N, CA, C, O and CB atoms as a CASP TS submission, in Angstrom:
PFRMAT TS
TARGET T0000
AUTHOR 0000-0000-0000
METHOD Language model
MODEL 1
PARENT N/A
ATOM      1  N   UNK     1      18.988  -5.014  -4.359  1.00  0.00           N
ATOM      2  CA  UNK     1      17.958  -4.634  -5.520  1.00  0.00           C
ATOM      3  C   UNK     1      17.763  -5.715  -6.705  1.00  0.00           C
ATOM      4  O   UNK     1      17.169  -5.482  -7.758  1.00  0.00           O
ATOM      5  CB  UNK     1      18.472  -3.255  -6.232  1.00  0.00           C
ATOM      6  N   UNK     2      18.336  -6.878  -6.365  1.00  0.00           N
ATOM      7  CA  UNK     2      18.759  -7.606  -7.659  1.00  0.00           C
ATOM      8  C   UNK     2      17.825  -8.660  -7.625  1.00  0.00           C
ATOM      9  O   UNK     2      17.595  -9.154  -6.521  1.00  0.00           O
ATOM     10  CB  UNK     2      20.314  -8.147  -7.755  1.00  0.00           C
ATOM     11  N   UNK     3      17.119  -9.196  -8.824  1.00  0.00           N
ATOM     12  CA  UNK     3      16.417 -10.107  -8.944  1.00  0.00           C
ATOM     13  C   UNK     3      16.747 -11.236  -9.970  1.00  0.00           C
ATOM     14  O   UNK     3      17.468 -11.059 -10.953  1.00  0.00           O
ATOM     15  CB  UNK     3      15.373  -9.571  -9.094  1.00  0.00           C
ATOM     16  N   UNK     4      16.122 -12.462  -9.628  1.00  0.00           N
ATOM     17  CA  UNK     4      16.673 -13.649 -10.619  1.00  0.00           C
ATOM     18  C   UNK     4      15.989 -13.331 -11.982  1.00  0.00           C
ATOM     19  O   UNK     4      16.688 -13.248 -12.991  1.00  0.00           O
ATOM     20  CB  UNK     4      16.229 -15.329 -10.073  1.00  0.00           C
ATOM     21  N   UNK     5      14.797 -13.170 -12.033  1.00  0.00           N
ATOM     22  CA  UNK     5      13.834 -13.063 -13.174  1.00  0.00           C
ATOM     23  C   UNK     5      13.500 -11.700 -13.368  1.00  0.00           C
ATOM     24  O   UNK     5      12.878 -11.056 -12.523  1.00  0.00           O
ATOM     25  CB  UNK     5      12.573 -13.851 -12.972  1.00  0.00           C
ATOM     26  N   UNK     6      13.910 -11.205 -14.514  1.00  0.00           N
ATOM     27  CA  UNK     6      13.585  -9.831 -15.064  1.00  0.00           C
ATOM     28  C   UNK     6      13.423  -8.824 -13.848  1.00  0.00           C
ATOM     29  O   UNK     6      12.329  -8.615 -13.322  1.00  0.00           O
ATOM     30  CB  UNK     6      12.192  -9.878 -15.974  1.00  0.00           C
ATOM     31  N   UNK     7      14.771  -8.134 -13.391  1.00  0.00           N
ATOM     32  CA  UNK     7      14.540  -7.214 -12.252  1.00  0.00           C
ATOM     33  C   UNK     7      13.799  -6.223 -12.400  1.00  0.00           C
ATOM     34  O   UNK     7      13.048  -5.895 -11.482  1.00  0.00           O
ATOM     35  CB  UNK     7      15.545  -6.716 -11.789  1.00  0.00           C
ATOM     36  N   UNK     8      13.847  -5.408 -13.777  1.00  0.00           N
ATOM     37  CA  UNK     8      13.124  -4.313 -13.786  1.00  0.00           C
ATOM     38  C   UNK     8      11.612  -4.402 -13.824  1.00  0.00           C
ATOM     39  O   UNK     8      10.954  -3.523 -13.267  1.00  0.00           O
ATOM     40  CB  UNK     8      13.556  -3.636 -14.772  1.00  0.00           C
ATOM     41  N   UNK     9      10.947  -5.540 -14.530  1.00  0.00           N
ATOM     42  CA  UNK     9       9.594  -5.701 -14.256  1.00  0.00           C
ATOM     43  C   UNK     9       9.175  -6.155 -12.861  1.00  0.00           C
ATOM     44  O   UNK     9       8.054  -5.900 -12.419  1.00  0.00           O
ATOM     45  CB  UNK     9       9.110  -6.580 -15.174  1.00  0.00           C
ATOM     46  N   UNK    10      10.067  -6.811 -12.197  1.00  0.00           N
ATOM     47  CA  UNK    10       9.792  -7.325 -10.759  1.00  0.00           C
ATOM     48  C   UNK    10       9.770  -6.276  -9.905  1.00  0.00           C
ATOM     49  O   UNK    10       9.019  -6.319  -8.931  1.00  0.00           O
ATOM     50  CB  UNK    10      10.783  -8.303 -10.229  1.00  0.00           C
ATOM     51  N   UNK    11      10.609  -5.152 -10.145  1.00  0.00           N
ATOM     52  CA  UNK    11      10.873  -3.992  -9.361  1.00  0.00           C
ATOM     53  C   UNK    11       9.456  -3.288  -9.478  1.00  0.00           C
ATOM     54  O   UNK    11       8.841  -2.891  -8.488  1.00  0.00           O
ATOM     55  CB  UNK    11      12.190  -3.085  -9.917  1.00  0.00           C
ATOM     56  N   UNK    12       9.086  -3.192 -10.528  1.00  0.00           N
ATOM     57  CA  UNK    12       7.905  -2.335 -11.003  1.00  0.00           C
ATOM     58  C   UNK    12       6.755  -2.901 -10.296  1.00  0.00           C
ATOM     59  O   UNK    12       6.016  -2.149  -9.660  1.00  0.00           O
ATOM     60  CB  UNK    12       7.660  -2.347 -12.619  1.00  0.00           C
ATOM     61  N   UNK    13       6.553  -4.090 -10.347  1.00  0.00           N
ATOM     62  CA  UNK    13       5.623  -4.875  -9.477  1.00  0.00           C
ATOM     63  C   UNK    13       5.578  -4.639  -8.108  1.00  0.00           C
ATOM     64  O   UNK    13       4.584  -4.319  -7.457  1.00  0.00           O
ATOM     65  CB  UNK    13       5.864  -6.167  -9.574  1.00  0.00           C
ATOM     66  N   UNK    14       6.738  -4.819  -7.700  1.00  0.00           N
ATOM     67  CA  UNK    14       7.125  -4.682  -6.212  1.00  0.00           C
ATOM     68  C   UNK    14       6.537  -3.045  -5.869  1.00  0.00           C
ATOM     69  O   UNK    14       5.833  -2.772  -4.897  1.00  0.00           O
ATOM     70  CB  UNK    14       9.055  -4.903  -5.969  1.00  0.00           C
ATOM     71  N   UNK    15       6.945  -2.194  -6.768  1.00  0.00           N
ATOM     72  CA  UNK    15       6.574  -0.815  -6.283  1.00  0.00           C
ATOM     73  C   UNK    15       5.072  -0.534  -6.466  1.00  0.00           C
ATOM     74  O   UNK    15       4.350   0.073  -5.675  1.00  0.00           O
ATOM     75  CB  UNK    15       7.401   0.279  -7.054  1.00  0.00           C
ATOM     76  N   UNK    16       4.745  -1.050  -7.585  1.00  0.00           N
ATOM     77  CA  UNK    16       3.137  -1.067  -7.837  1.00  0.00           C
ATOM     78  C   UNK    16       2.313  -1.629  -6.471  1.00  0.00           C
ATOM     79  O   UNK    16       1.386  -1.011  -5.950  1.00  0.00           O
ATOM     80  CB  UNK    16       2.765  -2.172  -9.237  1.00  0.00           C
ATOM     81  N   UNK    17       2.801  -2.836  -6.031  1.00  0.00           N
ATOM     82  CA  UNK    17       2.158  -3.534  -5.067  1.00  0.00           C
ATOM     83  C   UNK    17       2.264  -2.675  -3.675  1.00  0.00           C
ATOM     84  O   UNK    17       1.341  -2.562  -2.869  1.00  0.00           O
ATOM     85  CB  UNK    17       2.784  -4.976  -4.994  1.00  0.00           C
ATOM     86  N   UNK    18       3.397  -2.167  -3.563  1.00  0.00           N
ATOM     87  CA  UNK    18       3.715  -1.305  -2.339  1.00  0.00           C
ATOM     88  C   UNK    18       2.874  -0.342  -2.298  1.00  0.00           C
ATOM     89  O   UNK    18       2.211  -0.204  -1.271  1.00  0.00           O
ATOM     90  CB  UNK    18       5.017  -0.729  -2.267  1.00  0.00           C
ATOM     91  N   UNK    19       2.719   0.441  -3.259  1.00  0.00           N
ATOM     92  CA  UNK    19       2.007   1.755  -3.480  1.00  0.00           C
ATOM     93  C   UNK    19       0.690   1.459  -3.210  1.00  0.00           C
ATOM     94  O   UNK    19       0.070   2.157  -2.407  1.00  0.00           O
ATOM     95  CB  UNK    19       2.146   2.379  -4.883  1.00  0.00           C
ATOM     96  N   UNK    20       0.090   0.376  -3.852  1.00  0.00           N
ATOM     97  CA  UNK    20      -1.301  -0.170  -3.529  1.00  0.00           C
ATOM     98  C   UNK    20      -1.590  -0.474  -2.056  1.00  0.00           C
ATOM     99  O   UNK    20      -2.720  -0.340  -1.585  1.00  0.00           O
ATOM    100  CB  UNK    20      -1.524  -1.457  -4.295  1.00  0.00           C
ATOM    101  N   UNK    21      -0.552  -0.880  -1.356  1.00  0.00           N
ATOM    102  CA  UNK    21      -0.831  -1.453   0.133  1.00  0.00           C
ATOM    103  C   UNK    21      -0.894  -0.094   0.821  1.00  0.00           C
ATOM    104  O   UNK    21      -1.764   0.132   1.662  1.00  0.00           O
ATOM    105  CB  UNK    21       0.453  -2.571   0.849  1.00  0.00           C
ATOM    106  N   UNK    22       0.069   0.863   0.454  1.00  0.00           N
ATOM    107  CA  UNK    22       0.149   2.187   1.136  1.00  0.00           C
ATOM    108  C   UNK    22      -1.169   2.880   1.110  1.00  0.00           C
ATOM    109  O   UNK    22      -1.673   3.336   2.136  1.00  0.00           O
ATOM    110  CB  UNK    22       1.202   3.088   0.488  1.00  0.00           C
ATOM    111  N   UNK    23      -1.757   2.962  -0.129  1.00  0.00           N
ATOM    112  CA  UNK    23      -2.873   3.585  -0.286  1.00  0.00           C
ATOM    113  C   UNK    23      -4.140   2.873   0.465  1.00  0.00           C
ATOM    114  O   UNK    23      -5.045   3.495   1.020  1.00  0.00           O
ATOM    115  CB  UNK    23      -3.031   3.719  -1.704  1.00  0.00           C
ATOM    116  N   UNK    24      -4.039   1.560   0.385  1.00  0.00           N
ATOM    117  CA  UNK    24      -5.286   0.845   1.211  1.00  0.00           C
ATOM    118  C   UNK    24      -5.072   1.260   2.493  1.00  0.00           C
ATOM    119  O   UNK    24      -6.045   1.772   3.047  1.00  0.00           O
ATOM    120  CB  UNK    24      -5.376  -0.821   1.201  1.00  0.00           C
ATOM    121  N   UNK    25      -3.750   1.149   3.294  1.00  0.00           N
ATOM    122  CA  UNK    25      -3.754   1.328   4.425  1.00  0.00           C
ATOM    123  C   UNK    25      -3.887   2.749   4.813  1.00  0.00           C
ATOM    124  O   UNK    25      -4.416   2.985   5.899  1.00  0.00           O
ATOM    125  CB  UNK    25      -2.788   0.749   4.848  1.00  0.00           C
ATOM    126  N   UNK    26      -3.542   3.576   4.186  1.00  0.00           N
ATOM    127  CA  UNK    26      -3.987   5.107   4.398  1.00  0.00           C
ATOM    128  C   UNK    26      -5.646   5.332   4.353  1.00  0.00           C
ATOM    129  O   UNK    26      -6.210   6.127   5.106  1.00  0.00           O
ATOM    130  CB  UNK    26      -3.275   6.073   3.121  1.00  0.00           C
ATOM    131  N   UNK    27      -6.330   4.531   3.378  1.00  0.00           N
ATOM    132  CA  UNK    27      -7.804   4.805   3.330  1.00  0.00           C
ATOM    133  C   UNK    27      -8.441   3.846   4.627  1.00  0.00           C
ATOM    134  O   UNK    27      -9.341   4.314   5.325  1.00  0.00           O
ATOM    135  CB  UNK    27      -8.477   4.347   1.677  1.00  0.00           C
ATOM    136  N   UNK    28      -7.946   2.608   4.853  1.00  0.00           N
ATOM    137  CA  UNK    28      -8.420   2.032   6.157  1.00  0.00           C
ATOM    138  C   UNK    28      -8.045   2.890   7.500  1.00  0.00           C
ATOM    139  O   UNK    28      -8.785   2.798   8.479  1.00  0.00           O
ATOM    140  CB  UNK    28      -7.789   0.584   6.283  1.00  0.00           C
ATOM    141  N   UNK    29      -6.933   3.691   7.528  1.00  0.00           N
ATOM    142  CA  UNK    29      -6.692   4.465   8.671  1.00  0.00           C
ATOM    143  C   UNK    29      -7.597   5.650   8.856  1.00  0.00           C
ATOM    144  O   UNK    29      -8.026   5.981   9.961  1.00  0.00           O
ATOM    145  CB  UNK    29      -5.360   4.893   8.645  1.00  0.00           C
ATOM    146  N   UNK    30      -7.908   6.359   7.585  1.00  0.00           N
ATOM    147  CA  UNK    30      -8.702   7.432   7.632  1.00  0.00           C
ATOM    148  C   UNK    30     -10.307   7.153   7.943  1.00  0.00           C
ATOM    149  O   UNK    30     -11.046   7.928   8.551  1.00  0.00           O
ATOM    150  CB  UNK    30      -8.487   8.094   6.358  1.00  0.00           C
ATOM    151  N   UNK    31     -10.699   5.782   7.350  1.00  0.00           N
ATOM    152  CA  UNK    31     -12.111   5.422   7.924  1.00  0.00           C
ATOM    153  C   UNK    31     -12.340   5.052   9.151  1.00  0.00           C
ATOM    154  O   UNK    31     -13.388   5.244   9.766  1.00  0.00           O
ATOM    155  CB  UNK    31     -12.655   4.484   7.330  1.00  0.00           C
ATOM    156  N   UNK    32     -10.902   4.248   9.739  1.00  0.00           N
ATOM    157  CA  UNK    32     -10.996   4.106  11.383  1.00  0.00           C
ATOM    158  C   UNK    32     -10.954   5.353  12.152  1.00  0.00           C
ATOM    159  O   UNK    32     -11.622   5.397  13.185  1.00  0.00           O
ATOM    160  CB  UNK    32      -9.814   3.270  11.965  1.00  0.00           C
ATOM    161  N   UNK    33     -10.253   6.390  11.788  1.00  0.00           N
ATOM    162  CA  UNK    33     -10.221   7.561  12.312  1.00  0.00           C
ATOM    163  C   UNK    33     -11.563   8.261  12.280  1.00  0.00           C
ATOM    164  O   UNK    33     -12.030   8.793  13.286  1.00  0.00           O
ATOM    165  CB  UNK    33      -9.241   8.257  11.698  1.00  0.00           C
ATOM    166  N   UNK    34     -12.216   8.251  11.029  1.00  0.00           N
ATOM    167  CA  UNK    34     -13.376   8.967  11.062  1.00  0.00           C
ATOM    168  C   UNK    34     -14.526   8.102  11.764  1.00  0.00           C
ATOM    169  O   UNK    34     -15.390   8.757  12.348  1.00  0.00           O
ATOM    170  CB  UNK    34     -13.722   9.389   9.637  1.00  0.00           C
ATOM    171  N   UNK    35     -14.642   6.639  11.776  1.00  0.00           N
ATOM    172  CA  UNK    35     -15.317   5.921  12.386  1.00  0.00           C
ATOM    173  C   UNK    35     -15.246   6.254  13.964  1.00  0.00           C
ATOM    174  O   UNK    35     -16.249   6.465  14.645  1.00  0.00           O
ATOM    175  CB  UNK    35     -14.961   4.686  11.981  1.00  0.00           C
ATOM    176  N   UNK    36     -14.016   6.273  14.415  1.00  0.00           N
ATOM    177  CA  UNK    36     -13.788   6.547  15.989  1.00  0.00           C
ATOM    178  C   UNK    36     -14.184   7.724  16.322  1.00  0.00           C
ATOM    179  O   UNK    36     -14.571   7.927  17.472  1.00  0.00           O
ATOM    180  CB  UNK    36     -12.417   6.473  16.483  1.00  0.00           C
ATOM    181  N   UNK    37     -14.161   8.792  15.314  1.00  0.00           N
ATOM    182  CA  UNK    37     -14.591  10.279  15.658  1.00  0.00           C
ATOM    183  C   UNK    37     -16.171  10.240  15.614  1.00  0.00           C
ATOM    184  O   UNK    37     -16.772  10.861  16.490  1.00  0.00           O
ATOM    185  CB  UNK    37     -13.951  11.474  14.500  1.00  0.00           C
ATOM    186  N   UNK    38     -16.745   9.684  14.839  1.00  0.00           N
ATOM    187  CA  UNK    38     -18.250   9.385  14.985  1.00  0.00           C
ATOM    188  C   UNK    38     -18.660   8.626  16.211  1.00  0.00           C
ATOM    189  O   UNK    38     -19.659   9.034  16.804  1.00  0.00           O
ATOM    190  CB  UNK    38     -18.734   8.584  13.812  1.00  0.00           C
ATOM    191  N   UNK    39     -18.109   7.720  16.607  1.00  0.00           N
ATOM    192  CA  UNK    39     -18.474   6.847  17.802  1.00  0.00           C
ATOM    193  C   UNK    39     -18.095   7.546  19.161  1.00  0.00           C
ATOM    194  O   UNK    39     -18.795   7.241  20.127  1.00  0.00           O
ATOM    195  CB  UNK    39     -17.707   5.420  17.703  1.00  0.00           C
ATOM    196  N   UNK    40     -17.116   8.409  19.345  1.00  0.00           N
ATOM    197  CA  UNK    40     -16.767   9.098  20.310  1.00  0.00           C
ATOM    198  C   UNK    40     -17.495  10.316  20.294  1.00  0.00           C
ATOM    199  O   UNK    40     -17.306  11.159  21.170  1.00  0.00           O
ATOM    200  CB  UNK    40     -15.485   9.238  20.326  1.00  0.00           C
TER
END
């Protein structure tokens, strides 16, 4: 967990980006399931 430039800020940015990706993936999965439910 070591970075060359500002490890704390870099870790924060990585955590923020990861959380955003998780939220986006969750929303997409929910929409996909809902769409599949409507189609089926």
